[in-house]
Each structure stands twice: as C-alpha cells, then as structure tokens.
C-alpha positions as a Markdown table, in Angstrom:
| # | Residue | x | y | z |
|---|---|---|---|---|
| 1 | Unk | 31.3 | 32.4 | -22.0 |
| 2 | Unk | 29.0 | 31.2 | -19.7 |
| 3 | Unk | 30.0 | 29.0 | -16.7 |
| 4 | Unk | 28.5 | 26.7 | -14.5 |
| 5 | Unk | 30.7 | 26.2 | -11.8 |
| 6 | Unk | 33.2 | 28.4 | -9.7 |
| 7 | Unk | 36.2 | 26.9 | -8.9 |
| 8 | Unk | 36.9 | 28.8 | -5.7 |
| 9 | Unk | 34.3 | 31.7 | -4.1 |
| 10 | Unk | 33.1 | 33.8 | -6.3 |
| 11 | Unk | 35.4 | 33.1 | -9.0 |
| 12 | Unk | 33.3 | 31.1 | -11.8 |
| 13 | Unk | 34.7 | 28.3 | -13.9 |
| 14 | Unk | 32.2 | 25.8 | -15.8 |
| 15 | Unk | 30.7 | 23.0 | -14.6 |
| 16 | Unk | 27.7 | 10.3 | -11.3 |
| 17 | Unk | 33.3 | 1.5 | -10.1 |
| 18 | Unk | 35.3 | -0.9 | -12.8 |
| 19 | Unk | 33.3 | -4.7 | -12.9 |
| 20 | Unk | 34.2 | -4.6 | -9.4 |
| 21 | Unk | 32.8 | -1.5 | -8.2 |
| 22 | Unk | 34.7 | 1.5 | -6.8 |
| 23 | Unk | 34.7 | 1.7 | -3.4 |
| 24 | Unk | 32.6 | 3.9 | -1.8 |
| 25 | Unk | 31.1 | 4.8 | -4.9 |
| 26 | Unk | 27.4 | 4.1 | -5.3 |
| 27 | Unk | 26.8 | 0.9 | -8.0 |
| 28 | Unk | 24.2 | -0.9 | -9.7 |
| 29 | Unk | 25.0 | -4.4 | -7.5 |
| 30 | Unk | 21.9 | -6.7 | -6.9 |
| 31 | Unk | 19.7 | -6.7 | -4.4 |
| 32 | Unk | 21.4 | -9.7 | -2.2 |
| 33 | Unk | 24.6 | -7.5 | -2.3 |
| 34 | Unk | 22.7 | -4.3 | -1.1 |
| 35 | Unk | 21.3 | -6.6 | 2.0 |
| 36 | Unk | 25.0 | -8.0 | 3.2 |
| 37 | Unk | 24.1 | -11.0 | 1.7 |
| 38 | Unk | 26.0 | -12.9 | -1.1 |
| 39 | Unk | 24.9 | -12.7 | -4.7 |
| 40 | Unk | 23.7 | -16.1 | -5.9 |
| 41 | Unk | 25.9 | -17.9 | -8.8 |
| 42 | Unk | 25.3 | -16.6 | -12.0 |
| 43 | Unk | 23.5 | -12.8 | -10.5 |
| 44 | Unk | 24.8 | -10.2 | -12.8 |
| 45 | Unk | 24.8 | -6.3 | -12.4 |
| 46 | Unk | 21.5 | -4.9 | -13.2 |
| 47 | Unk | 21.9 | -3.6 | -16.9 |
| 48 | Unk | 19.4 | -1.0 | -16.4 |
| 49 | Unk | 21.0 | 1.0 | -13.9 |
| 50 | Unk | 24.7 | 0.6 | -15.7 |
| 51 | Unk | 22.8 | 1.9 | -18.5 |
| 52 | Unk | 21.3 | 4.8 | -16.9 |
| 53 | Unk | 24.9 | 5.7 | -15.2 |
| 54 | Unk | 26.2 | 5.5 | -18.4 |
| 55 | Unk | 23.9 | 7.3 | -20.6 |
| 56 | Unk | 23.9 | 10.3 | -17.8 |
| 57 | Unk | 27.6 | 10.8 | -17.7 |
| 58 | Unk | 27.7 | 11.4 | -21.4 |
| 59 | Unk | 24.9 | 13.8 | -21.3 |
| 60 | Unk | 27.2 | 15.5 | -18.4 |
| 61 | Unk | 29.9 | 15.6 | -20.8 |
| 62 | Unk | 28.2 | 17.0 | -23.6 |
| 63 | Unk | 26.6 | 19.5 | -21.4 |
| 64 | Unk | 30.3 | 20.8 | -20.1 |
| 65 | Unk | 31.2 | 20.7 | -23.7 |
| 66 | Unk | 28.1 | 23.0 | -24.5 |
| 67 | Unk | 29.2 | 25.3 | -21.5 |
| 68 | Unk | 31.9 | 27.7 | -24.1 |
| 69 | Unk | 29.5 | 27.3 | -27.3 |
| 70 | Unk | 25.8 | 27.6 | -25.9 |
| 71 | Unk | 25.8 | 31.4 | -25.9 |
| 72 | Unk | 25.5 | 31.8 | -29.8 |
| 73 | Unk | 22.6 | 29.6 | -30.1 |
| 74 | Unk | 19.1 | 30.0 | -28.2 |
| 75 | Unk | 18.3 | 26.6 | -29.0 |
| 76 | Unk | 21.7 | 25.0 | -27.7 |
| 77 | Unk | 21.3 | 27.3 | -25.0 |
| 78 | Unk | 17.4 | 25.6 | -24.4 |
| 79 | Unk | 18.8 | 21.8 | -24.9 |
| 80 | Unk | 21.8 | 22.7 | -22.3 |
| 81 | Unk | 19.2 | 24.4 | -20.0 |
| 82 | Unk | 16.8 | 20.7 | -20.0 |
| 83 | Unk | 19.5 | 18.6 | -19.6 |
| 84 | Unk | 20.9 | 20.6 | -16.6 |
| 85 | Unk | 17.1 | 20.0 | -15.5 |
| 86 | Unk | 17.8 | 16.3 | -14.8 |
| 87 | Unk | 21.4 | 14.4 | -15.6 |
| 88 | Unk | 22.6 | 15.0 | -12.3 |
| 89 | Unk | 19.5 | 14.6 | -10.4 |
| 90 | Unk | 19.0 | 11.2 | -12.5 |
| 91 | Unk | 22.6 | 10.3 | -11.5 |
| 92 | Unk | 22.4 | 11.6 | -7.9 |
| 93 | Unk | 19.3 | 9.3 | -7.2 |
| 94 | Unk | 20.9 | 6.1 | -8.5 |
| 95 | Unk | 23.6 | 7.1 | -6.0 |
| 96 | Unk | 20.9 | 7.2 | -3.1 |
| 97 | Unk | 19.1 | 3.8 | -4.2 |
| 98 | Unk | 22.2 | 2.4 | -4.2 |
| 99 | Unk | 23.6 | 3.7 | -0.6 |
| 100 | Unk | 20.5 | 2.4 | 1.1 |
| 101 | Unk | 22.3 | -0.6 | 3.3 |
| 102 | Unk | 25.3 | 2.1 | 4.2 |
| 103 | Unk | 26.1 | 2.2 | 7.7 |
| 104 | Unk | 29.4 | 2.7 | 9.8 |
| 105 | Unk | 30.5 | -0.7 | 9.7 |
| 106 | Unk | 34.2 | -0.2 | 9.4 |
| 107 | Unk | 34.6 | -2.1 | 5.7 |
| 108 | Unk | 32.2 | 0.5 | 4.6 |
| 109 | Unk | 34.2 | 3.3 | 6.2 |
| 110 | Unk | 37.2 | 2.2 | 4.4 |
| 111 | Unk | 34.9 | 2.0 | 0.8 |
| 112 | Unk | 33.8 | 5.5 | 1.5 |
| 113 | Unk | 37.5 | 7.0 | 2.4 |
| 114 | Unk | 39.6 | 5.0 | -0.5 |
| 115 | Unk | 36.8 | 5.3 | -3.3 |
| 116 | Unk | 35.7 | 8.7 | -1.9 |
| 117 | Unk | 37.8 | 11.1 | 0.0 |
| 118 | Unk | 40.8 | 10.0 | -1.6 |
| 119 | Unk | 39.6 | 10.7 | -5.4 |
| 120 | Unk | 38.7 | 14.2 | -4.0 |
| 121 | Unk | 42.2 | 14.9 | -2.7 |
| 122 | Unk | 43.9 | 13.6 | -5.4 |
| 123 | Unk | 41.7 | 15.5 | -8.1 |
| 124 | Unk | 41.7 | 18.5 | -6.2 |
| 125 | Unk | 45.1 | 18.5 | -6.0 |
| 126 | Unk | 45.6 | 18.0 | -9.5 |
| 127 | Unk | 42.7 | 20.2 | -11.2 |
| 128 | Unk | 44.2 | 23.4 | -10.1 |
| 129 | Unk | 48.3 | 21.8 | -10.8 |
| 130 | Unk | 46.7 | 21.5 | -14.6 |
| 131 | Unk | 45.3 | 25.0 | -14.7 |
| 132 | Unk | 49.3 | 26.3 | -13.2 |
| 133 | Unk | 50.9 | 24.2 | -16.3 |
| 134 | Unk | 48.2 | 24.4 | -19.5 |
| 135 | Unk | 46.6 | 27.6 | -18.9 |
| 136 | Unk | 50.1 | 29.3 | -17.1 |
| 137 | Unk | 49.0 | 30.2 | -14.0 |
| 138 | Unk | 51.3 | 29.5 | -11.1 |
| 139 | Unk | 49.4 | 31.6 | -8.7 |
| 140 | Unk | 46.3 | 29.4 | -8.9 |
| 141 | Unk | 45.8 | 28.2 | -5.4 |
| 142 | Unk | 45.1 | 24.6 | -4.1 |
| 143 | Unk | 42.6 | 24.2 | -1.7 |
| 144 | Unk | 40.9 | 21.2 | -0.1 |
| 145 | Unk | 37.8 | 23.7 | 1.3 |
| 146 | Unk | 37.0 | 25.1 | -2.1 |
| 147 | Unk | 35.6 | 22.4 | -4.4 |
| 148 | Unk | 37.7 | 22.8 | -7.8 |
| 149 | Unk | 35.4 | 22.2 | -10.9 |
| 150 | Unk | 33.4 | 18.4 | -10.8 |
| 151 | Unk | 34.8 | 17.3 | -7.7 |
| 152 | Unk | 32.3 | 19.2 | -5.9 |
| 153 | Unk | 29.9 | 15.6 | -6.3 |
| 154 | Unk | 32.7 | 13.8 | -4.3 |
| 155 | Unk | 32.5 | 16.1 | -1.4 |
| 156 | Unk | 28.4 | 15.9 | -1.5 |
| 157 | Unk | 28.5 | 12.3 | -2.0 |
| 158 | Unk | 31.1 | 11.8 | 1.4 |
| 159 | Unk | 28.7 | 13.9 | 3.3 |
| 160 | Unk | 25.3 | 12.3 | 1.9 |
| 161 | Unk | 26.6 | 9.0 | 2.6 |
| 162 | Unk | 27.9 | 9.8 | 5.9 |
| 163 | Unk | 24.7 | 10.6 | 6.8 |
| 164 | Unk | 22.4 | 8.1 | 5.2 |
| 165 | Unk | 21.8 | 6.4 | 8.9 |
| 166 | Unk | 20.1 | 9.6 | 10.1 |
| 167 | Unk | 17.8 | 9.6 | 6.7 |
| 168 | Unk | 17.1 | 5.9 | 7.6 |
| 169 | Unk | 16.0 | 6.4 | 10.7 |
| 170 | Unk | 14.0 | 9.3 | 11.0 |
| 171 | Unk | 10.1 | 9.1 | 9.8 |
| 172 | Unk | 9.9 | 11.6 | 7.3 |
| 173 | Unk | 12.8 | 12.0 | 5.3 |
| 174 | Unk | 12.3 | 13.3 | 2.3 |
| 175 | Unk | 10.0 | 16.6 | 3.3 |
| 176 | Unk | 13.1 | 17.0 | 6.0 |
| 177 | Unk | 15.3 | 17.3 | 3.0 |
| 178 | Unk | 13.7 | 19.6 | 1.3 |
| 179 | Unk | 13.1 | 22.0 | 3.9 |
| 180 | Unk | 17.0 | 21.5 | 4.6 |
| 181 | Unk | 17.5 | 22.5 | 0.7 |
| 182 | Unk | 14.7 | 25.3 | 1.0 |
| 183 | Unk | 16.5 | 26.7 | 3.9 |
| 184 | Unk | 20.0 | 26.6 | 2.5 |
| 185 | Unk | 18.7 | 28.5 | -0.7 |
| 186 | Unk | 17.6 | 30.9 | 1.3 |
| 187 | Unk | 21.5 | 31.8 | 3.3 |
| 188 | Unk | 23.9 | 32.9 | 1.7 |
| 189 | Unk | 26.1 | 32.8 | 5.0 |
| 190 | Unk | 26.6 | 29.5 | 4.3 |
| 191 | Unk | 29.7 | 30.8 | 2.2 |
| 192 | Unk | 31.4 | 28.8 | -0.2 |
| 193 | Unk | 33.3 | 26.0 | 1.9 |
| 194 | Unk | 33.1 | 23.1 | 1.0 |
| 195 | Unk | 30.4 | 23.8 | -1.8 |
| 196 | Unk | 28.0 | 23.1 | 1.0 |
| 197 | Unk | 25.0 | 25.3 | -1.2 |
| 198 | Unk | 25.3 | 22.2 | -3.8 |
| 199 | Unk | 25.5 | 19.7 | -1.0 |
| 200 | Unk | 22.3 | 20.8 | 0.4 |
| 201 | Unk | 20.3 | 22.0 | -2.2 |
| 202 | Unk | 20.8 | 18.5 | -4.1 |
| 203 | Unk | 19.7 | 16.6 | -0.8 |
| 204 | Unk | 16.5 | 16.0 | -1.7 |
| 205 | Unk | 17.8 | 13.6 | -4.7 |
| 206 | Unk | 19.7 | 11.6 | -2.6 |
| 207 | Unk | 17.6 | 11.2 | 0.0 |
| 208 | Unk | 14.7 | 10.3 | -3.0 |
| 209 | Unk | 16.8 | 7.8 | -3.8 |
| 210 | Unk | 17.8 | 6.3 | -0.6 |
| 211 | Unk | 13.4 | 5.7 | -0.4 |
| 212 | Unk | 13.3 | 4.3 | -3.5 |
| 213 | Unk | 12.7 | 0.6 | -4.2 |
| 214 | Unk | 13.2 | -1.4 | -7.7 |
| 215 | Unk | 9.5 | -1.1 | -8.2 |
| 216 | Unk | 9.4 | 1.9 | -8.3 |
| 217 | Unk | 12.0 | 2.2 | -11.1 |
| 218 | Unk | 9.9 | -0.3 | -12.6 |
| 219 | Unk | 7.3 | 1.7 | -13.1 |
| 220 | Unk | 8.6 | 4.6 | -14.9 |
| 221 | Unk | 10.1 | 2.0 | -17.3 |
| 222 | Unk | 6.3 | 1.4 | -18.9 |
| 223 | Unk | 5.8 | 1.4 | -22.1 |
| 224 | Unk | 3.1 | 4.0 | -21.1 |
| 225 | Unk | 5.3 | 6.3 | -19.4 |
| 226 | Unk | 7.9 | 6.2 | -22.6 |
| 227 | Unk | 5.1 | 7.1 | -24.9 |
| 228 | Unk | 4.4 | 10.4 | -22.7 |
| 229 | Unk | 7.6 | 11.3 | -22.1 |
| 230 | Unk | 7.9 | 12.4 | -25.7 |
| 231 | Unk | 5.5 | 15.1 | -25.6 |
| 232 | Unk | 7.1 | 15.9 | -22.2 |
| 233 | Unk | 10.6 | 16.4 | -23.6 |
| 234 | Unk | 9.0 | 18.6 | -26.4 |
| 235 | Unk | 7.1 | 20.9 | -24.2 |
| 236 | Unk | 10.3 | 20.9 | -22.0 |
| 237 | Unk | 12.4 | 22.3 | -24.6 |
| 238 | Unk | 9.8 | 24.7 | -25.5 |
| 239 | Unk | 9.8 | 26.1 | -22.1 |
| 240 | Unk | 13.5 | 25.7 | -22.4 |
| 241 | Unk | 13.7 | 28.0 | -25.6 |
| 242 | Unk | 11.1 | 30.3 | -24.1 |
| 243 | Unk | 12.7 | 30.8 | -20.9 |
| 244 | Unk | 16.5 | 31.3 | -22.3 |
| 245 | Unk | 16.6 | 35.1 | -22.2 |
| 246 | Unk | 13.9 | 35.2 | -19.3 |
| 247 | Unk | 15.6 | 32.9 | -16.4 |
| 248 | Unk | 19.1 | 32.7 | -15.2 |
| 249 | Unk | 20.2 | 29.3 | -15.5 |
| 250 | Unk | 22.5 | 29.7 | -12.7 |
| 251 | Unk | 19.2 | 28.3 | -10.8 |
| 252 | Unk | 20.4 | 25.0 | -12.3 |
| 253 | Unk | 23.9 | 24.3 | -10.7 |
| 254 | Unk | 22.1 | 24.8 | -7.0 |
| 255 | Unk | 25.4 | 26.4 | -5.9 |
| 256 | Unk | 23.9 | 29.5 | -4.8 |
| 257 | Unk | 21.7 | 31.5 | -2.3 |
| 258 | Unk | 18.5 | 33.4 | -4.0 |
| 259 | Unk | 20.5 | 36.7 | -2.5 |
| 260 | Unk | 23.5 | 36.0 | -4.2 |
| 261 | Unk | 21.2 | 35.4 | -7.7 |
| 262 | Unk | 19.7 | 39.0 | -7.0 |
| 263 | Unk | 16.5 | 37.5 | -6.3 |
| 264 | Unk | 14.4 | 38.1 | -2.8 |
| 265 | Unk | 15.3 | 35.8 | -0.4 |
| 266 | Unk | 11.6 | 34.0 | -0.7 |
| 267 | Unk | 12.7 | 33.1 | -4.4 |
| 268 | Unk | 14.9 | 30.5 | -3.2 |
| 269 | Unk | 12.3 | 28.3 | -1.5 |
| 270 | Unk | 10.3 | 28.7 | -4.3 |
| 271 | Unk | 12.8 | 27.8 | -6.8 |
| 272 | Unk | 14.0 | 24.8 | -4.9 |
| 273 | Unk | 10.2 | 22.7 | -5.0 |
| 274 | Unk | 9.7 | 23.8 | -8.6 |
| 275 | Unk | 12.6 | 22.3 | -10.0 |
| 276 | Unk | 12.6 | 19.7 | -7.4 |
| 277 | Unk | 9.2 | 18.8 | -9.3 |
| 278 | Unk | 10.7 | 19.4 | -12.8 |
| 279 | Unk | 13.5 | 17.3 | -12.4 |
| 280 | Unk | 11.5 | 14.6 | -11.0 |
| 281 | Unk | 9.1 | 14.8 | -14.0 |
| 282 | Unk | 12.0 | 14.7 | -16.5 |
| 283 | Unk | 14.4 | 12.3 | -14.6 |
| 284 | Unk | 11.1 | 9.6 | -14.8 |
| 285 | Unk | 11.0 | 10.7 | -18.8 |
| 286 | Unk | 14.5 | 9.9 | -18.6 |
| 287 | Unk | 14.9 | 6.4 | -17.2 |
| 288 | Unk | 11.9 | 5.6 | -19.0 |
| 289 | Unk | 13.9 | 5.3 | -21.9 |
| 290 | Unk | 17.1 | 3.6 | -20.5 |
| 291 | Unk | 16.9 | 0.2 | -22.0 |
| 292 | Unk | 16.5 | -2.5 | -19.5 |
| 293 | Unk | 18.7 | -4.8 | -21.7 |
| 294 | Unk | 22.1 | -5.7 | -21.7 |
| 295 | Unk | 23.6 | -2.7 | -24.7 |
| 296 | Unk | 27.3 | -2.7 | -26.3 |
| 297 | Unk | 27.5 | 0.3 | -23.5 |
| 298 | Unk | 26.5 | -1.3 | -20.4 |
| 299 | Unk | 29.7 | -2.4 | -19.0 |
| 300 | Unk | 30.8 | 1.2 | -19.4 |
| 301 | Unk | 28.5 | 2.0 | -16.8 |
| 302 | Unk | 30.8 | 0.5 | -13.9 |
| 303 | Unk | 33.4 | 3.3 | -14.9 |
| 304 | Unk | 31.2 | 6.5 | -15.3 |
| 305 | Unk | 32.9 | 8.0 | -12.2 |
| 306 | Unk | 36.3 | 8.0 | -14.5 |
| 307 | Unk | 34.4 | 9.4 | -17.3 |
| 308 | Unk | 33.3 | 12.5 | -14.9 |
| 309 | Unk | 36.5 | 12.8 | -13.3 |
| 310 | Unk | 39.0 | 12.9 | -16.1 |
| 311 | Unk | 37.3 | 14.3 | -19.0 |
| 312 | Unk | 37.2 | 17.5 | -17.2 |
| 313 | Unk | 40.6 | 18.0 | -17.8 |
| 314 | Unk | 40.5 | 17.9 | -21.7 |
| 315 | Unk | 37.3 | 20.5 | -21.4 |
| 316 | Unk | 39.1 | 22.6 | -19.6 |
| 317 | Unk | 42.4 | 22.0 | -21.6 |
| 318 | Unk | 39.9 | 23.6 | -24.7 |
| 319 | Unk | 38.9 | 26.6 | -22.4 |
| 320 | Unk | 42.6 | 27.1 | -21.4 |
| 321 | Unk | 44.2 | 27.0 | -25.0 |
| 322 | Unk | 41.1 | 28.9 | -26.6 |
| 323 | Unk | 39.7 | 25.5 | -29.0 |
| 324 | Unk | 36.5 | 26.4 | -28.0 |
| 325 | Unk | 36.8 | 30.3 | -29.9 |
| 326 | Unk | 37.1 | 28.8 | -33.2 |
| 327 | Unk | 34.0 | 30.2 | -35.1 |
| 328 | Unk | 33.1 | 26.9 | -37.0 |
| 329 | Unk | 32.4 | 25.8 | -33.5 |
| 330 | Unk | 29.7 | 28.1 | -33.1 |
| 331 | Unk | 27.8 | 26.9 | -36.1 |
| 332 | Unk | 25.2 | 24.4 | -36.5 |
| 333 | Unk | 27.2 | 21.6 | -37.4 |
| 334 | Unk | 30.1 | 22.6 | -35.1 |
| 335 | Unk | 27.9 | 22.6 | -32.3 |
| 336 | Unk | 27.4 | 18.6 | -33.3 |
| 337 | Unk | 30.3 | 17.7 | -33.5 |
| 338 | Unk | 31.2 | 19.0 | -30.3 |
| 339 | Unk | 28.5 | 16.7 | -28.8 |
| 340 | Unk | 30.0 | 13.5 | -30.4 |
| 341 | Unk | 33.1 | 14.1 | -29.5 |
| 342 | Unk | 32.4 | 14.5 | -26.1 |
| 343 | Unk | 30.2 | 11.8 | -26.3 |
| 344 | Unk | 33.2 | 9.5 | -27.5 |
| 345 | Unk | 35.6 | 11.2 | -25.5 |
| 346 | Unk | 33.7 | 10.4 | -22.1 |
| 347 | Unk | 33.2 | 6.9 | -23.4 |
| 348 | Unk | 36.5 | 5.8 | -24.3 |
| 349 | Unk | 37.0 | 7.3 | -20.8 |
| 350 | Unk | 35.5 | 4.5 | -19.0 |
| 351 | Unk | 36.6 | 1.5 | -20.4 |
| 352 | Unk | 38.6 | -1.0 | -18.8 |
| 353 | Unk | 42.1 | 0.2 | -20.3 |
| 354 | Unk | 41.4 | 3.6 | -18.9 |
| 355 | Unk | 40.3 | 2.4 | -15.3 |
| 356 | Unk | 43.1 | 0.3 | -14.9 |
| 357 | Unk | 45.6 | 3.1 | -15.4 |
| 358 | Unk | 44.1 | 5.6 | -13.1 |
| 359 | Unk | 42.8 | 2.4 | -10.4 |
| 360 | Unk | 45.7 | 4.2 | -8.4 |
| 361 | Unk | 44.1 | 7.6 | -8.0 |
| 362 | Unk | 40.2 | 5.9 | -7.8 |
| 363 | Unk | 40.2 | 2.9 | -6.5 |
| 364 | Unk | 43.5 | 2.5 | -3.9 |
| 365 | Unk | 44.0 | -0.5 | -2.0 |
| 366 | Unk | 45.2 | 1.3 | 1.2 |
| 367 | Unk | 45.5 | -1.9 | 3.3 |
| 368 | Unk | 48.1 | -0.5 | 5.2 |
| 369 | Unk | 46.2 | 2.6 | 6.3 |
| 370 | Unk | 43.1 | 0.8 | 8.4 |
| 371 | Unk | 43.4 | -1.8 | 11.2 |
| 372 | Unk | 41.8 | -4.8 | 10.6 |
| 373 | Unk | 38.2 | -5.4 | 11.9 |
| 374 | Unk | 37.6 | -7.4 | 14.7 |
| 375 | Unk | 34.8 | -9.2 | 13.2 |
| 376 | Unk | 36.7 | -9.6 | 9.8 |
| 377 | Unk | 39.7 | -11.2 | 11.4 |
| 378 | Unk | 37.5 | -13.8 | 13.1 |
| 379 | Unk | 35.9 | -14.5 | 9.9 |
| 380 | Unk | 39.6 | -15.2 | 8.2 |
| 381 | Unk | 40.8 | -17.3 | 11.6 |
| 382 | Unk | 37.3 | -19.2 | 10.8 |
| 383 | Unk | 37.8 | -20.1 | 7.1 |
| 384 | Unk | 41.6 | -21.1 | 8.0 |
| 385 | Unk | 40.6 | -23.7 | 10.7 |
| 386 | Unk | 37.6 | -25.0 | 8.3 |
| 387 | Unk | 40.3 | -25.1 | 5.5 |
| 388 | Unk | 42.3 | -27.3 | 7.8 |
| 389 | Unk | 39.3 | -29.2 | 9.1 |
| 390 | Unk | 38.8 | -30.0 | 5.4 |
| 391 | Unk | 42.5 | -31.2 | 4.8 |
| 392 | Unk | 42.5 | -33.3 | 8.0 |
| 393 | Unk | 39.5 | -35.1 | 6.4 |
| 394 | Unk | 40.6 | -35.8 | 3.1 |
| 395 | Unk | 44.0 | -37.5 | 4.7 |
| 396 | Unk | 41.8 | -39.6 | 6.9 |
| 397 | Unk | 39.6 | -40.8 | 4.0 |
C-alpha cells in the first residue's frame, strides 16, 4: 500500500465553520464581513466558495479512500495523481483568500486559538489514541510536535495566518513565498517537527490566496474557461497515466526535501515551480466548474473542517482492520463503490447534526480562558448606556 502521510518521522501513513464559521478557520464570508463592517441585512455567504470547499473536501476524502487500493490500477493511480495536484491547493487558496484581513487583534487571535490550535491538540491526541485501541498498538506515541495524519493542515493554517500581516506588508509576497518553498525543498535538515516541509512548500498557495481579489475568481468562472478546462483535464489524466511508472507520487505531498526522495538537491526547486504551475492550472479548471448558485450541498461548505478531520477515523479504521484488502475492492466496480462511499461519508460528516455533536472540539467557546478586550468592554458599556437612554426616553414619552 502506498502511503501519502507519515505520522511521525519517517514512518509513513496515508495522507479544507457551521452557519457561523469555526473560529479561526477561513470561511466564505461576504466582503463586508472580511473588512470588519457588518454585512447588510439579507446578505448571504457566497455560494461559490461554499460549493468549492465542499467539492474539494469530497475529493480529499475520495483520494484518501483510493490510497490503499490504487496500486492495482494504473488508471486509478493516474486519477489519484491528478486529484492530488489540485485538491489541497484549491482548499489552501480559498483559506488564504479569506485570511486577507487577519491581524493581531485580540478577538481574531482568540478565534485562531479556539478554531485551529485547540482542534489540533484534540485531534493530534485523538488519532494516536484511536490507533492504540483499534489497531491494538499500546506503544503508539502521542506527540504535539509531529502532526499525525490530517492534522498537518491545522499546524500549517496556524502558521500561515499568524504570518499574514507580514505577507500583507512586503512588496512582492508571492515570489518571496515561492523562494522560501524552493529553499525548503532542498533542505532536508528542516526535519519533521510540525511538518515544516509541508508548511513551507504549500505556503505559496496560501500567499496567492492572500493576493487574490474577487475579480480573479470571476475570471476563471467564465464560460470560455469552463470549456477549455475539459481538454486540460483530459490531457492531465493522460500525462498522469504516462507518469505512473516514471514519477514518485511523493512529490505531490510536499512533505520531503528532494534528497529524501532520492533526487539531487536542485530537483527540489525545479519541482516546486513545476508543481506550482500545474496545480494552478488544474485549480483554475476546478474553480471553473464549481457552481455559482445555491445547490443542495452549498450549506455543507460551512462544515468542511469537520468532514476533513473526522473522515480520517473511518479511513484509518479500514486500514487497521483490513477492510481495503478484500479483493472485490480492487476491481473497477469495487473502486467505484469505495469512491461513492467516501463521498457519502464526508458529506454526512459536514452536516449540521454532526457539527452540533463535535462543536465542543472544533468550536469551543472558552471565554473563561481569555481576558476581556478593553475595546470590547468599552463597546459593551456603550451599548448598555444607549439601552438605558432609550428606556428613559420611552418612559418620559
């Protein structure tokens, strides 16, 4: 079985809010909300971004379900390669786009802690405990320094958002981020703590999202782009099929330096640029086909972080219990069934009832843990005074 993630060190293991978005997690809010102004009454979340997040998370779940069975099918391996070229870049670009207004304001820092740092601690503990019980592995370590399985994204999001003010301040953020990613890809000494290779090699996609404006998304949603994306995806599948025996798919995970993949150091920067170009092309094609109107699954886009973190328990349980070893799943109909089941599973995990159950871990309130912001207290006093004034005016009238 080919693995896309490593839990710790070099031991490899397989590899993007609710109606109110999860604190600290980027969400498709309106432009007024992002600028700090309240949205006009009746203003709704942008359906395009919710649709894009939902479809991207479905592809993430399907890719993880393909992981244990793709080795028997060159076609499935090619499809897997194509999906891994753009599904996380698309999710990260959206995360960057909705992080543009992040600063060190106390309320935003609180949201970052409760919506990203706390879920990281919870799930970074829960996944190893799950392996201890389900896989009967009592020696499994629990470490907050080596992100386990899916939790690398929370570490990355935390770091990226904290550095957002820097990227908003520098003159050429995207070339700088690409330079950092290229250097990281040739520096195996970075090590595995906090999965920094992934944090740095995926950084350009987040910075690109910070640099984007709404009109950029409108450009890729034109009919001409939608039509052109069909042959582009067809060509990508053909190239993926050709590359299966010739290319190490670990390049798509961005978790290793070039030397760790058996390549010369200079291959790392070259592959970072090549992968960035290919990922942007396929991500643009993906965005071109994302519906702009409200769909049956649009509301599920608010719960994608729930689906992302929770579906991993089912995938890992299948790996530990040998569910993917059944021969029927390694045949075309079995591969289709696995894909459909993965899509259904992650869809259910994004629904409102599931979000209510797991909100304690994903969106903890935690007012007790933070000092009250002086500005917030002043606004509260002002509201109370206005309320008292209105009451006095009504009584006198």
